[in-house]
C-alpha positions in Angstrom: -97.5 21.0 -20.6 -94.4 22.8 -19.4 -91.2 20.8 -19.0 -89.5 20.9 -15.7 -86.2 20.8 -17.2 -86.4 24.1 -18.9 -84.5 27.0 -17.0 -86.7 29.6 -15.4 -86.1 32.7 -17.3 -88.0 35.0 -14.9 -85.9 37.7 -13.1 -87.0 39.7 -10.1 -85.6 41.8 -7.4 -84.9 38.6 -5.3 -82.5 37.1 -7.9 -78.9 38.4 -7.4 -77.1 39.0 -10.8 -74.3 36.7 -11.5 -70.8 38.7 -11.7 -69.0 38.4 -14.8 -66.6 35.6 -15.3 -63.1 36.3 -14.3 -64.3 39.1 -11.8 -64.5 38.4 -8.1 -67.7 39.0 -6.2 -68.1 42.0 -4.0 -68.0 39.8 -0.9 -64.8 38.1 -2.0 -63.3 41.5 -2.7 -64.2 42.8 0.8 -62.6 39.7 2.3 -59.3 40.2 0.3 -59.2 43.9 1.4 -59.8 42.7 5.1 -57.0 40.3 4.9 -54.7 42.7 3.3 -55.6 45.3 6.2 -54.9 42.7 8.8 -51.6 41.8 7.4 -50.6 45.3 7.0 -51.6 46.1 10.7 -49.5 43.3 12.0 -46.4 44.4 9.9 -46.7 48.1 10.6 -44.7 47.9 14.0 -42.0 45.9 12.6 -41.7 48.1 9.5 -41.7 51.2 11.4 -38.8 49.9 13.8 -37.0 48.7 10.5 -37.4 52.1 8.9 -36.3 54.0 12.1 -33.5 52.0 13.2 -32.1 50.6 9.8 -33.4 52.5 6.8 -33.1 56.0 8.2 -29.6 55.7 9.5 -28.4 54.0 6.2 -30.0 57.0 4.2 -28.4 59.5 6.6 -25.0 57.8 6.2 -25.3 58.0 2.5 -26.2 61.7 2.9 -23.3 62.4 5.2 -20.7 60.7 3.0 -20.9 63.7 0.8 -20.0 66.1 3.5 -16.8 67.1 5.5 -18.4 66.5 9.0 -17.0 66.0 12.4 -20.2 64.3 13.9 -21.5 67.5 15.7 -24.6 69.3 14.4 -26.0 68.7 10.8 -23.6 68.2 7.8 -23.0 71.6 6.0 -19.6 71.5 4.3 -20.6 69.7 1.0 -17.6 68.1 -0.8 -19.4 66.1 -3.4 -17.5 62.8 -4.0 -14.3 63.9 -2.6 -14.6 61.4 0.4 -14.9 58.5 -2.1 -12.0 59.8 -4.3 -10.0 59.9 -1.2 -11.1 56.4 0.0 -9.7 54.7 -3.2 -6.4 56.7 -3.0 -5.9 55.9 0.6 -3.2 53.1 0.9 -4.7 51.9 4.3 -8.1 51.4 2.7 -6.7 49.6 -0.4 -4.7 47.4 2.1 -8.0 46.7 3.9 -9.6 45.4 0.6 -6.6 43.1 0.0 -6.8 41.7 3.5 -10.6 41.2 3.2 -9.9 39.3 0.0 -7.1 37.3 1.7 -9.4 36.2 4.5 -12.0 35.3 2.1 -9.7 33.1 0.1 -8.2 31.5 3.2 -11.7 30.8 4.8 -12.8 29.1 1.6 -9.6 27.2 1.0 -8.8 26.0 4.6 -11.5 26.8 7.2 -14.6 25.5 5.5 -12.9 22.3 4.1 -11.6 21.6 7.7 -15.0 22.1 9.1 -16.4 19.8 6.4 -13.9 17.1 7.3 -14.7 17.3 11.0 -18.4 17.2 10.1 -18.0 14.0 8.1 -15.9 12.5 10.7 -18.3 13.2 13.6 -21.1 12.0 11.5 -19.8 8.6 11.8 -20.7 6.1 14.6 -17.9 7.2 17.1 -17.8 6.7 20.9 -18.4 10.2 22.5 -19.1 12.1 19.4 -21.6 14.1 21.2 -19.0 15.4 23.4 -16.7 16.2 20.5 -19.5 18.0 18.7 -20.1 20.2 21.8 -16.4 20.7 22.3 -15.8 22.0 18.8 -19.0 24.1 18.7 -18.3 25.7 22.1 -15.9 28.5 20.8 -18.5 29.8 18.6 -20.7 30.4 21.8 -18.0 32.7 23.3 -18.2 36.2 22.5 -15.6 37.8 20.3 -14.3 40.0 23.1 -13.6 37.0 25.5 -12.0 35.1 22.6 -9.8 38.2 21.7 -8.7 38.6 25.3 -8.1 34.9 25.7 -5.8 34.6 22.6 -4.1 38.0 23.3 -3.0 36.2 26.6 -2.0 32.9 24.7 0.0 34.6 22.1 1.7 37.2 24.4 5.4 37.6 23.3 7.8 35.7 25.5 5.5 34.7 28.5 2.3 33.6 26.6 1.3 30.1 26.6 2.1 29.4 22.9 5.7 30.6 23.5 6.0 28.5 26.6 4.8 25.4 24.8 7.2 26.0 21.8 10.1 26.7 24.2 9.5 23.4 26.1 9.8 21.3 22.9 12.8 23.3 21.6 11.1 25.5 19.1 11.4 28.8 21.0 12.8 30.5 17.8 9.5 30.2 16.1 7.4 32.2 18.8 7.8 35.8 20.1 6.2 37.4 17.1 2.5 36.4 16.5 0.4 39.6 16.6 3.3 42.0 17.0 5.0 41.2 13.7 3.5 42.3 10.3 4.7 39.0 8.6 2.7 36.9 11.0 -0.2 38.8 12.3 -2.6 37.8 9.7 -1.7 34.2 9.8 -2.2 34.3 13.5 -5.5 36.1 13.3 -6.8 33.6 10.8 -5.9 30.8 13.1 -8.0 32.5 15.9 -10.8 33.0 13.3 -10.6 29.3 12.4 -10.9 28.3 16.0 -13.7 30.7 16.8 -15.9 29.9 13.8 -15.2 26.5 12.2 -17.6 24.9 14.8 -20.6 26.8 13.4 -19.9 25.7 9.9 -19.2 22.2 11.1 -22.7 22.0 12.8 -24.3 23.4 9.6 -22.7 20.5 7.6 -23.6 18.0 10.2 -27.3 19.2 9.8 -27.0 18.6 6.2 -25.3 15.4 6.4 -28.0 13.9 8.8 -30.8 15.0 6.3 -29.3 12.8 3.5 -31.3 9.5 3.4 -29.3 6.5 4.5 -30.7 4.4 1.7 -28.7 6.3 -0.8 -25.4 5.6 1.0 -26.5 1.8 1.4 -27.2 1.6 -2.3 -23.9 3.0 -3.2 -22.2 0.5 -1.0 -24.1 -2.4 -2.7 -23.0 -1.0 -6.0 -19.4 -1.4 -4.7 -18.6 2.3 -4.4 -15.7 3.1 -2.0 -15.7 5.8 0.7 -14.4 8.6 -1.6 -16.8 7.6 -4.4 -19.7 7.7 -2.0 -18.5 11.1 -0.7 -18.1 12.6 -4.1 -21.1 11.2 -5.9 -23.6 11.0 -3.2 -22.7 13.0 -0.2 -21.3 16.1 -1.8 -24.1 16.9 -4.4 -26.7 16.4 -1.8 -24.8 18.6 0.7 -24.4 21.3 -2.0 -27.2 23.7 -0.8 -25.7 23.7 2.8 -22.3 24.2 1.3 -23.6 27.3 -0.6 -25.1 28.8 2.4 -22.0 28.3 4.4 -19.9 30.0 1.8 -22.2 32.9 1.7 -22.0 33.4 5.5 -18.2 33.0 5.5 -17.7 35.7 2.9 -20.2 38.3 4.4 -18.5 37.7 7.8 -15.0 38.3 6.4 -16.2 41.6 4.6 -17.7 42.9 7.9 -15.1 41.5 10.3 -14.4 44.0 13.2 -14.8 43.0 16.8 -12.4 40.1 17.1 -9.5 42.0 15.3 -10.3 45.2 17.3 -9.8 43.3 20.5 -6.8 41.6 19.6 -4.7 44.0 17.5 -6.9 47.1 17.0 -5.6 47.0 13.3 -1.8 47.0 14.2 0.8 46.8 13.9 1.1 49.7 11.6 -2.3 48.9 9.9 -1.1 45.4 8.9 -4.3 43.7 10.4 -6.7 46.4 9.8 -10.0 45.7 8.2 -12.5 48.0 6.5 -14.7 48.3 9.6 -11.7 49.0 11.9 -10.7 51.8 9.4 -14.3 53.2 9.5 -14.3 53.1 13.2 -10.9 54.8 13.5 -11.9 57.7 11.4 -15.4 58.0 12.8 -14.8 57.7 16.5 -11.0 58.4 17.1 -10.3 61.2 14.4 -13.9 62.5 14.1 -13.9 62.5 10.4 -17.3 61.2 10.3 -18.2 62.0 6.8 -15.1 60.0 5.5 -16.2 57.1 7.9 -19.6 57.3 6.3 -18.1 56.9 2.9 -16.3 53.8 4.0 -19.5 52.4 5.5 -21.3 52.9 2.3 -18.6 51.1 0.4 -18.8 48.2 2.9 -22.5 48.1 2.4 -22.1 48.3 -1.4 -19.7 45.5 -1.6 -21.9 43.3 0.6 -25.0 44.1 -1.3 -23.5 43.5 -4.7 -22.0 40.2 -3.6 -25.4 39.1 -2.0 -27.3 39.9 -5.0 -24.9 38.3 -7.3 -24.5 35.1 -5.2 -28.3 34.8 -4.9 -28.7 35.3 -8.8 -25.9 33.0 -9.9 -25.3 30.5 -7.0 -28.6 30.2 -4.8 -30.9 30.5 -7.8 -31.7 26.8 -7.9 -32.2 26.5 -4.1 -34.4 29.6 -4.1 -36.4 28.3 -7.1 -36.9 24.8 -5.3 -38.1 26.6 -2.1 -40.6 28.8 -4.0 -41.9 25.8 -5.9 -42.4 23.7 -2.7 -44.2 26.7 -0.8 -46.5 27.1 -3.9 -47.1 23.4 -4.1 -48.0 23.2 -0.5 -50.5 26.0 -0.7 -52.5 24.3 -3.5 
């Protein structure tokens, strides 16, 4: 008598062979290929635009940086690395690097702490805090051109609003310089930049503060922690990811600063407020030394890229690893 529990060892044309362990079935492979083709078809238009409008101009700028070229026709006068050698011997460009570093340091030391202090203040239960948030964020909405024209009128020598206010309180000896004096132009520009951009960073910090669970702060209060201890031991560590993103955006913005300075001073007086982007514009569109301007653009891109990669590798590493872990965990 045959047992019904024995496996049927018969084979025939109707029995599909089992694929080896570890290898996907043909149907599963077809589905993977179909999903891959679908994803590529959706990405192709964006990739084509990115390649045409971003990658191709970048590669051409790198190519033209090795030529003496006026911007008309195709580059033909190959000069090798002469443009880059000239770049790092140019006192104006070396001054641009110093001014870029100065703006970065001032932003990290003054602008961002001020934005954080305002965010902490407006995160409290204050009457009218929604109005103050809107008021402080409003300058960021204004275009750089409008901001530049506005402050050019405010800090106009002798008859500007700033000089009139200082004259009215007996401090007229302080005014009259602002953007026209090499000793005050960078300080005045940084004041305008702080007014323009601190509201953006303040809103970032507010978003980070509101994501901190209230239970942690309440537990610290129960444990007897004072305001400074709560801020240092609870708020600041939990706000660290937002602070790191804010620092990154501030540094990249300082490296690529152009429009606000161009509208207000155009790099003057005597190059004392010039940035790398303004120097590039001057040589490319005013003097028609486009090959040299392309060399400047390559250096700006290189500085930004090196900073971004190093910052991501050494500063944002924990944040990115946490995001990757979360995404993988959510897909399981």
